[in-house]
C-alpha positions as CSV (number, residue, x, y, z in Angstrom):
1,M,-71.0,-62.9,-24.6
2,K,-74.4,-61.4,-25.6
3,D,-77.8,-62.8,-24.7
4,I,-79.9,-64.4,-27.4
5,D,-82.3,-61.5,-27.0
6,V,-79.7,-58.8,-27.7
7,R,-80.5,-58.2,-31.3
8,F,-78.1,-55.3,-31.9
9,T,-75.4,-53.5,-29.9
10,N,-72.8,-50.9,-30.9
11,F,-71.8,-50.1,-27.3
12,E,-68.2,-50.0,-26.4
13,Y,-67.3,-49.1,-22.8
14,D,-64.9,-46.2,-22.2
15,K,-63.7,-46.1,-18.6
16,N,-63.0,-42.3,-19.0
17,K,-66.7,-41.5,-19.5
18,H,-69.6,-41.2,-17.0
19,Y,-72.6,-43.3,-18.1
20,F,-76.3,-43.6,-17.4
21,L,-78.9,-46.0,-18.9
22,F,-81.9,-44.7,-20.8
23,I,-84.6,-47.3,-21.3
24,S,-87.2,-46.4,-23.9
25,E,-88.6,-46.9,-27.4
26,L,-86.5,-45.1,-29.9
27,K,-89.2,-42.5,-30.5
28,A,-88.0,-40.9,-27.3
29,Y,-84.3,-41.3,-27.9
30,G,-83.6,-37.6,-27.9
31,I,-84.8,-37.2,-24.3
32,G,-81.5,-38.9,-23.3
33,Y,-79.7,-35.7,-24.4
34,F,-81.8,-33.6,-22.1
35,F,-81.2,-35.9,-19.1
36,K,-77.5,-35.8,-20.0
37,E,-77.7,-32.0,-19.8
38,A,-79.5,-32.2,-16.5
39,I,-77.1,-34.5,-14.7
40,A,-74.1,-32.6,-16.0
41,K,-75.4,-29.7,-14.0
42,V,-76.4,-31.9,-11.0
43,L,-73.0,-33.7,-10.8
44,G,-70.9,-30.8,-11.9
45,L,-69.5,-32.7,-14.9
46,K,-68.8,-31.6,-18.5
47,K,-71.4,-32.8,-20.9
48,S,-68.6,-34.1,-23.1
49,N,-67.7,-36.5,-20.3
50,I,-71.1,-38.0,-20.1
51,E,-72.6,-40.7,-22.3
52,F,-75.9,-42.5,-22.2
53,I,-76.6,-46.1,-23.2
54,T,-80.1,-46.5,-24.8
55,I,-81.8,-49.8,-24.4
56,A,-84.8,-50.2,-26.7
57,P,-87.0,-52.9,-28.3
58,D,-87.3,-51.4,-31.8
59,V,-86.5,-53.7,-34.7
60,F,-85.1,-51.6,-37.7
61,E,-83.0,-52.5,-40.7
62,Q,-80.2,-50.2,-39.5
63,Y,-79.5,-47.9,-36.6
64,N,-78.0,-44.4,-36.6
65,Y,-77.8,-44.1,-32.9
66,D,-74.8,-44.0,-30.5
67,N,-74.4,-46.5,-27.6
68,L,-77.5,-48.5,-28.6
69,I,-78.6,-51.9,-27.4
70,I,-81.7,-53.5,-28.9
71,I,-83.4,-56.2,-26.8
72,N,-85.9,-58.2,-29.0
73,E,-86.1,-61.9,-29.9
74,L,-88.0,-61.3,-33.2
75,C,-86.8,-63.0,-36.4
76,D,-85.0,-61.0,-39.1
77,K,-87.1,-58.6,-41.2
78,Q,-90.0,-58.6,-38.8
79,N,-91.3,-55.7,-36.8
80,R,-94.0,-55.6,-34.1
81,R,-94.4,-53.7,-30.9
82,K,-93.1,-55.5,-27.8
83,K,-95.2,-55.3,-24.7
84,H,-93.6,-52.9,-22.2
85,H,-93.5,-55.4,-19.3
86,E,-92.0,-58.1,-21.5
87,F,-89.3,-55.7,-22.6
88,I,-88.5,-54.7,-19.0
89,K,-88.3,-58.3,-17.9
90,D,-85.9,-59.1,-20.7
91,I,-83.6,-56.2,-19.6
92,S,-83.8,-57.1,-16.0
93,K,-82.6,-60.7,-16.6
94,S,-80.0,-59.9,-19.2
95,S,-76.5,-61.1,-18.4
96,Y,-75.2,-58.7,-21.1
97,I,-76.7,-55.7,-19.3
98,D,-75.5,-57.0,-16.0
99,S,-71.9,-57.2,-17.3
100,I,-72.1,-53.6,-18.6
101,I,-73.3,-52.4,-15.2
102,D,-70.4,-54.3,-13.5
103,S,-67.9,-52.5,-15.8
104,I,-69.5,-49.1,-15.2
105,L,-69.7,-49.4,-11.4
106,R,-66.0,-50.3,-11.2
107,N,-65.3,-46.7,-12.4
108,Q,-68.1,-44.6,-11.0
109,D,-69.9,-44.6,-7.7
110,E,-73.5,-44.6,-9.0
111,L,-75.3,-45.4,-12.2
112,F,-78.6,-43.7,-13.0
113,I,-81.4,-45.5,-14.8
114,Y,-83.7,-43.1,-16.6
115,M,-86.9,-44.7,-18.0
116,F,-89.6,-43.6,-20.3
117,E,-92.1,-45.4,-18.2
118,S,-91.6,-47.0,-14.7
119,S,-92.3,-50.7,-14.3
120,R,-92.5,-53.1,-11.4
121,Y,-90.6,-55.6,-13.5
122,M,-87.5,-53.4,-13.5
123,T,-85.1,-55.0,-11.0
124,L,-81.7,-53.6,-12.0
125,N,-82.1,-50.8,-9.4
126,K,-81.9,-53.4,-6.6
127,R,-78.2,-53.6,-7.2
128,D,-76.0,-51.4,-5.0
129,G,-75.1,-48.2,-6.7
130,V,-77.9,-48.3,-9.3
131,I,-80.5,-45.5,-8.9
132,L,-83.8,-45.3,-10.8
133,I,-84.9,-41.8,-11.7
134,G,-88.6,-41.9,-12.2
135,P,-92.0,-42.3,-10.5
136,D,-92.8,-45.2,-8.2
137,S,-94.0,-48.1,-10.3
138,S,-96.8,-49.1,-8.0
139,I,-98.3,-45.6,-8.2
140,V,-97.8,-45.7,-12.0
141,E,-99.8,-49.0,-12.2
142,T,-102.7,-47.4,-10.1
143,L,-102.8,-44.3,-12.3
144,S,-102.7,-46.3,-15.5
145,N,-105.9,-48.1,-14.5
146,K,-108.8,-46.3,-16.1
147,I,-111.2,-47.4,-13.4
148,A,-109.0,-46.2,-10.6
149,L,-108.6,-42.9,-12.4
150,Y,-112.3,-42.2,-12.2
151,D,-112.4,-43.2,-8.5
152,I,-109.5,-40.8,-7.7
153,F,-110.3,-37.8,-9.9
154,N,-114.0,-37.6,-10.6
155,Q,-114.7,-35.5,-7.4
156,I,-112.0,-32.8,-8.2
157,V,-112.2,-32.2,-12.0
158,P,-115.1,-32.4,-14.5
159,M,-115.4,-35.9,-15.9
160,A,-118.0,-37.7,-18.1
161,N,-120.8,-39.8,-16.5
162,Y,-119.5,-43.4,-16.0
163,S,-120.1,-46.8,-14.6
164,I,-118.0,-49.9,-14.0
165,A,-118.9,-53.2,-15.6
166,Y,-117.6,-56.5,-14.2
167,G,-117.7,-59.1,-17.0
168,Y,-119.3,-59.1,-20.5
169,D,-122.9,-59.6,-19.3
170,D,-122.7,-56.7,-16.9
171,L,-121.1,-54.6,-19.7
172,L,-124.2,-55.0,-21.9
173,K,-126.6,-54.1,-19.0
174,S,-124.5,-51.1,-17.8
175,S,-124.1,-49.8,-21.4
176,E,-127.8,-50.1,-22.2
177,K,-128.7,-48.2,-19.0
178,L,-126.2,-45.4,-19.5
179,M,-127.1,-45.1,-23.2
180,N,-130.7,-44.7,-22.3
181,Q,-129.9,-42.1,-19.6
182,T,-127.6,-39.9,-21.7
183,K,-129.0,-40.5,-25.2
184,N,-125.4,-40.3,-26.3
185,P,-122.9,-42.8,-27.7
186,L,-120.5,-44.5,-25.2
187,F,-116.8,-44.7,-24.8
188,I,-115.9,-48.2,-23.6
189,S,-112.5,-49.4,-22.5
190,L,-110.8,-52.2,-20.7
191,E,-109.0,-51.2,-17.5
192,L,-105.7,-50.8,-19.3
193,S,-105.9,-49.2,-22.8
194,A,-103.0,-47.0,-23.8
195,A,-103.3,-44.8,-27.0
196,G,-106.8,-46.1,-27.8
197,A,-106.0,-49.8,-27.8
198,N,-108.8,-52.0,-26.3
199,S,-111.4,-49.3,-26.5
200,I,-114.2,-48.2,-28.8
201,I,-116.8,-45.5,-29.3
202,A,-120.1,-47.4,-29.3
203,N,-123.2,-46.1,-31.1
204,S,-125.2,-49.2,-30.3
205,I,-125.2,-52.4,-28.2
206,E,-124.3,-54.2,-31.4
207,D,-121.0,-52.3,-31.6
208,I,-120.2,-53.5,-28.1
209,K,-121.0,-57.1,-29.0
210,N,-118.8,-57.0,-32.1
211,K,-115.8,-55.6,-30.1
212,F,-115.9,-57.3,-26.7
213,S,-117.8,-60.6,-27.1
214,S,-114.7,-62.6,-26.3
215,N,-113.9,-60.5,-23.2
216,K,-116.2,-62.5,-20.9
217,D,-114.5,-62.0,-17.6
218,D,-112.8,-58.6,-18.0
219,T,-113.6,-55.4,-16.2
220,F,-114.8,-52.4,-18.2
221,L,-115.0,-48.6,-17.9
222,V,-118.2,-47.4,-19.5
223,T,-118.5,-43.6,-20.0
224,E,-120.7,-41.2,-21.8
225,F,-119.1,-40.1,-25.1
226,I,-119.3,-36.3,-25.0
227,D,-119.4,-34.6,-28.4
228,H,-116.4,-32.4,-28.6
229,I,-114.3,-30.3,-31.0
230,S,-110.8,-30.8,-29.6
231,D,-108.6,-33.3,-27.8
232,P,-106.0,-31.2,-26.0
233,T,-103.2,-32.7,-23.9
234,S,-100.9,-31.1,-21.3
235,L,-97.5,-32.0,-20.0
236,G,-95.9,-31.3,-16.7
237,V,-93.9,-32.5,-13.7
238,V,-95.3,-33.5,-10.3
239,I,-92.7,-32.0,-7.9
240,N,-94.5,-32.8,-4.7
241,E,-98.1,-32.6,-3.3
242,K,-98.1,-28.8,-3.5
243,E,-96.0,-28.0,-6.6
244,V,-96.7,-28.9,-10.2
245,Y,-94.7,-27.6,-13.1
246,V,-96.7,-27.2,-16.4
247,A,-94.8,-27.2,-19.7
248,G,-97.8,-26.3,-22.0
249,V,-100.8,-27.5,-23.9
250,A,-101.0,-29.2,-27.3
251,D,-103.8,-30.5,-29.5
252,Q,-103.9,-34.2,-30.1
253,R,-104.5,-35.8,-33.5
254,I,-107.1,-38.5,-32.8
255,D,-108.5,-40.9,-35.3
256,G,-111.5,-42.6,-33.8
257,T,-109.9,-43.7,-30.5
258,K,-106.3,-43.9,-31.8
259,F,-103.7,-41.3,-31.0
260,K,-101.8,-40.2,-34.1
261,G,-99.7,-37.2,-32.9
262,S,-99.9,-33.7,-31.5
263,T,-99.7,-30.1,-32.6
264,F,-98.4,-27.1,-30.7
265,P,-99.4,-24.4,-29.7
266,S,-103.0,-25.4,-29.1
267,K,-105.7,-23.7,-31.2
268,M,-108.0,-23.5,-28.2
269,S,-108.7,-20.0,-26.7
270,Q,-106.5,-18.7,-24.0
271,K,-109.3,-19.1,-21.5
272,V,-109.7,-22.8,-22.4
273,Q,-106.0,-23.4,-22.2
274,Q,-105.8,-21.7,-18.8
275,D,-108.6,-24.0,-17.6
276,I,-106.5,-27.0,-18.8
277,I,-103.4,-25.7,-17.1
278,D,-105.3,-25.1,-13.9
279,M,-106.9,-28.6,-14.0
280,T,-103.4,-30.1,-14.7
281,R,-102.2,-28.6,-11.5
282,V,-105.2,-30.0,-9.6
283,V,-104.6,-33.5,-11.0
284,G,-100.8,-33.2,-10.5
285,K,-101.2,-32.2,-6.8
286,K,-103.6,-35.2,-6.2
287,M,-101.0,-37.5,-7.8
288,G,-98.4,-35.9,-5.5
289,E,-100.5,-36.8,-2.5
290,L,-100.5,-40.4,-3.7
291,G,-96.7,-40.3,-3.8
292,Y,-96.1,-39.7,-7.5
293,R,-93.0,-37.7,-8.5
294,G,-92.0,-37.0,-12.1
295,I,-93.1,-36.2,-15.6
296,F,-96.8,-36.8,-16.5
297,G,-99.4,-35.8,-19.0
298,C,-103.1,-35.2,-19.0
299,D,-105.7,-35.7,-21.8
300,Y,-108.8,-33.6,-22.1
301,I,-111.8,-32.9,-24.4
302,V,-113.3,-29.5,-25.1
303,T,-116.9,-29.1,-26.3
304,A,-118.3,-26.4,-28.7
305,K,-119.3,-24.5,-25.6
306,D,-115.7,-24.4,-24.3
307,E,-116.5,-26.9,-21.5
308,V,-113.4,-28.8,-20.5
309,F,-113.5,-32.5,-19.4
310,F,-110.6,-34.4,-17.9
311,I,-110.2,-37.8,-19.6
312,E,-107.0,-39.4,-18.1
313,T,-103.6,-38.9,-16.8
314,N,-100.5,-40.5,-18.4
315,P,-98.1,-41.4,-15.6
316,R,-95.0,-41.4,-17.8
317,K,-93.2,-39.4,-20.4
318,Q,-96.0,-39.3,-23.0
319,G,-95.5,-39.0,-26.8
320,S,-95.1,-35.2,-26.8
321,T,-92.3,-35.1,-24.2
322,M,-89.4,-34.9,-26.6
323,E,-91.0,-32.1,-28.6
324,F,-91.9,-30.1,-25.5
325,C,-88.3,-30.5,-24.3
326,C,-87.1,-29.1,-27.7
327,A,-89.6,-26.3,-27.7
328,L,-88.8,-25.2,-24.1
329,K,-85.2,-25.0,-25.0
330,T,-86.2,-22.3,-27.5
331,M,-88.7,-20.6,-25.3
332,L,-86.8,-20.3,-22.0
333,P,-83.6,-18.5,-21.0
334,L,-80.2,-20.2,-21.2
335,G,-79.5,-22.3,-18.1
336,V,-83.1,-22.7,-16.9
337,P,-83.8,-26.3,-15.9
338,N,-85.2,-28.6,-18.5
339,L,-87.9,-31.2,-17.9
340,P,-85.6,-34.1,-16.9
341,E,-83.7,-31.8,-14.5
342,I,-87.0,-30.8,-12.8
343,E,-88.0,-34.5,-12.7
344,F,-84.6,-35.4,-11.2
345,Y,-85.1,-33.0,-8.3
346,A,-88.7,-34.1,-7.9
347,V,-87.8,-37.8,-7.6
348,T,-84.7,-37.5,-5.5
349,E,-85.6,-34.5,-3.2
350,S,-89.3,-33.7,-3.7
351,R,-88.4,-30.1,-4.5
352,R,-87.9,-27.7,-7.4
353,P,-84.5,-27.2,-8.9
354,P,-82.8,-23.7,-8.7
355,R,-83.9,-21.2,-11.4
356,M,-87.0,-23.3,-12.4
357,R,-89.3,-21.3,-14.7
358,E,-92.4,-22.0,-16.6
359,P,-92.8,-20.7,-20.2
360,D,-95.1,-18.0,-21.3
361,F,-98.0,-20.2,-22.3
362,F,-99.4,-17.9,-24.9
363,K,-96.2,-16.8,-26.7
364,T,-93.9,-18.9,-28.8
365,D,-91.4,-18.5,-31.5
366,I,-92.0,-22.0,-32.9
367,F,-94.9,-24.2,-34.0
368,W,-94.5,-28.0,-34.1
369,G,-96.4,-31.1,-34.9
370,T,-96.0,-34.9,-34.9
371,Y,-97.6,-37.7,-36.8
372,N,-97.3,-41.4,-35.9
373,Y,-97.6,-43.6,-38.9
374,K,-99.1,-46.7,-37.2
375,I,-100.1,-49.8,-39.1
376,D,-103.7,-51.2,-38.9
377,N,-103.0,-54.2,-41.2
378,K,-100.0,-56.4,-41.9
379,L,-97.8,-55.2,-44.7
380,T,-94.4,-55.3,-46.2
381,T,-92.1,-52.4,-47.0
382,H,-90.2,-52.2,-50.3
383,S,-87.9,-49.3,-49.8
384,Y,-86.4,-47.2,-47.0
385,L,-85.9,-43.7,-45.8
386,P,-82.7,-42.1,-44.5
387,Q,-82.0,-42.4,-40.8
388,Q,-82.3,-38.7,-39.9
389,R,-80.9,-37.1,-36.7
390,G,-80.9,-33.6,-35.3
391,E,-84.3,-32.9,-33.9
392,I,-83.0,-30.5,-31.3
393,E,-81.0,-28.6,-33.9
394,M,-84.1,-28.4,-36.2
395,F,-86.1,-26.7,-33.5
396,L,-83.3,-24.2,-32.7
397,S,-82.8,-23.4,-36.4
398,V,-86.5,-22.5,-36.8
399,A,-86.8,-20.6,-33.5
400,K,-83.7,-18.5,-34.4
401,N,-85.1,-17.8,-37.9
402,K,-82.2,-19.6,-39.7
403,I,-84.9,-21.4,-41.6
404,R,-88.7,-20.9,-41.7
405,K,-89.9,-24.5,-41.7
406,E,-88.6,-28.0,-41.7
407,F,-89.7,-31.6,-41.2
408,M,-88.0,-34.9,-40.4
409,I,-89.0,-38.5,-40.8
410,L,-87.7,-40.6,-37.9
411,E,-87.7,-44.3,-37.0
412,H,-88.6,-45.7,-40.4
413,I,-88.0,-49.4,-40.0
414,G,-86.3,-50.1,-43.3
415,Q,-86.6,-52.1,-46.6
416,D,-88.3,-55.4,-47.2
417,F,-89.7,-55.6,-43.6
418,F,-92.8,-57.5,-42.6
419,V,-94.8,-55.2,-40.3
420,N,-97.4,-56.5,-37.9
421,E,-100.6,-54.6,-37.2
422,G,-100.3,-52.2,-34.3
423,S,-96.6,-51.4,-35.1
424,F,-95.1,-48.1,-36.2
425,L,-93.8,-47.7,-39.8
426,G,-92.3,-44.3,-39.0
427,R,-92.9,-40.9,-37.4
428,V,-93.0,-37.4,-38.8
429,I,-92.0,-34.3,-36.9
430,A,-92.6,-30.8,-38.5
431,T,-91.6,-27.3,-37.2
432,G,-92.4,-23.9,-38.6
433,K,-93.7,-20.4,-37.9
434,S,-97.4,-21.3,-38.5
435,Y,-99.9,-24.1,-38.4
436,K,-99.7,-24.3,-42.2
437,D,-96.0,-24.7,-42.1
438,V,-96.5,-27.7,-39.7
439,D,-99.4,-29.2,-41.6
440,D,-97.4,-29.0,-44.9
441,G,-94.4,-30.8,-43.3
442,I,-96.6,-33.5,-41.8
443,E,-98.4,-34.1,-45.1
444,M,-95.2,-34.4,-47.1
445,G,-93.6,-36.6,-44.5
446,R,-96.7,-38.9,-44.5
447,R,-96.6,-39.2,-48.3
448,M,-92.9,-40.1,-48.3
449,I,-93.6,-42.9,-45.8
450,N,-96.5,-44.1,-48.0
451,Y,-94.1,-44.7,-50.8
452,T,-92.2,-47.3,-48.9
453,V,-95.2,-49.6,-48.6
454,K,-95.7,-52.3,-51.2
455,S,-98.8,-51.9,-53.5
456,Y,-99.7,-48.6,-52.0
457,V,-101.1,-45.9,-54.4
458,D,-101.8,-42.4,-53.2
459,Q,-104.6,-41.3,-55.5
460,N,-104.4,-37.7,-54.1
461,F,-100.8,-37.2,-55.2
462,T,-100.3,-36.3,-58.8
463,L,-97.4,-37.2,-61.1
464,D,-96.2,-33.6,-61.2
465,E,-95.7,-33.7,-57.4
466,K,-93.4,-36.7,-57.4
467,C,-90.0,-36.1,-55.7
468,Y,-86.6,-37.6,-56.2
469,S,-86.8,-39.5,-52.9
470,C,-89.8,-41.6,-54.1
471,P,-88.3,-43.8,-56.9
472,Y,-90.7,-46.7,-56.2
473,Y,-93.9,-44.9,-57.0
474,E,-95.9,-47.4,-59.1
475,I,-98.1,-45.2,-61.4
476,T,-96.5,-44.3,-64.7
477,A,-97.5,-41.5,-67.0
478,Q,-100.0,-42.5,-69.7
């Protein structure tokens, strides 16, 4: 019998298959295929004999995913982002998940749990035979704290001037002091603020009052806002305190303080990219000293003078992980370990896997970009987009010159859905042979998502440009 929080499941157990659990939002669903490839090599099994069960919180109208379990108590036709710790708590106490684990462990000696982000609320791995593959959750919590980040890293990589404010009154005093010292705007954030949530760029004390007047007893990080021309991000794996694998550098799409996606390869000069790669190794080795093992990302800013400043580390599989996995598959020789395989060896043995190889950072056969269509205001959808699949195949087709460019729209929630602010309406992934190929795909995908929103009118899209997939466009020819 299913739990009340099990909103959807299409999983049917096959005792002839070897299983692992992948716990993530559906935006990272494809990473499960790369971990499947990794453990097939590690365990000496055929990939066709391995299946993964994805446990996710995403509420959609329909699901075109194999072996999927959705844990979410929301009412029908509603969509909002579930807090990560609440989601993990629900999984850990689920009798349905427990029963699945019982069935699996009757036929295999061990069950791996692979997580997008480690959490101290995960308790399933306390069972005999259940093994969590990922960073230690206590270290993840420390590195997710922005104040702790500055204490740990400000002496080893360039960072902005900062101060810590304890409570709202101290925030106003600290902000005024730093603003007078630097003559620059400030970036202000609560201790925990992923993807730009709970943070602002403040040009005046009034901006701070408008944003944080209700946060009387919180602790704040107050930093100088450095004028910059780019927001690059890197991805890698902490293998141990001496070895850090770097997958590459991409440019982030930032709207104010909100992350909207990434583009690869970075448009920064080779020198700047090399500085970022070098800093990523320095940060990763420090994380390794603290006991961190696994995939991580780093965010930076670059000024017009090519100065690079470290902003934060993301102790998890950040938003670009799936695309980096796909790109590396096209850039590296057949059989070279992928990112999940490198992470597996890092977590279980603190060493590199055989044949590990980094890519040529300044040579690629493929360009890619992502765009997260995130909602700022409550709205309702009035149409849907197809549930597309095959992101890995799309990357390979472009890299092998079967097609020049392509884009996909993933995770569109469906028709007649009420969408809460802060939730995703869909996501666009574009590939090609140039930045223009990628930008064209992102823009077309964004426009198609626009058409699924009630009362939306895109004034920049003319009637002649309408396509067959947009039947609900509301403007008619005069």
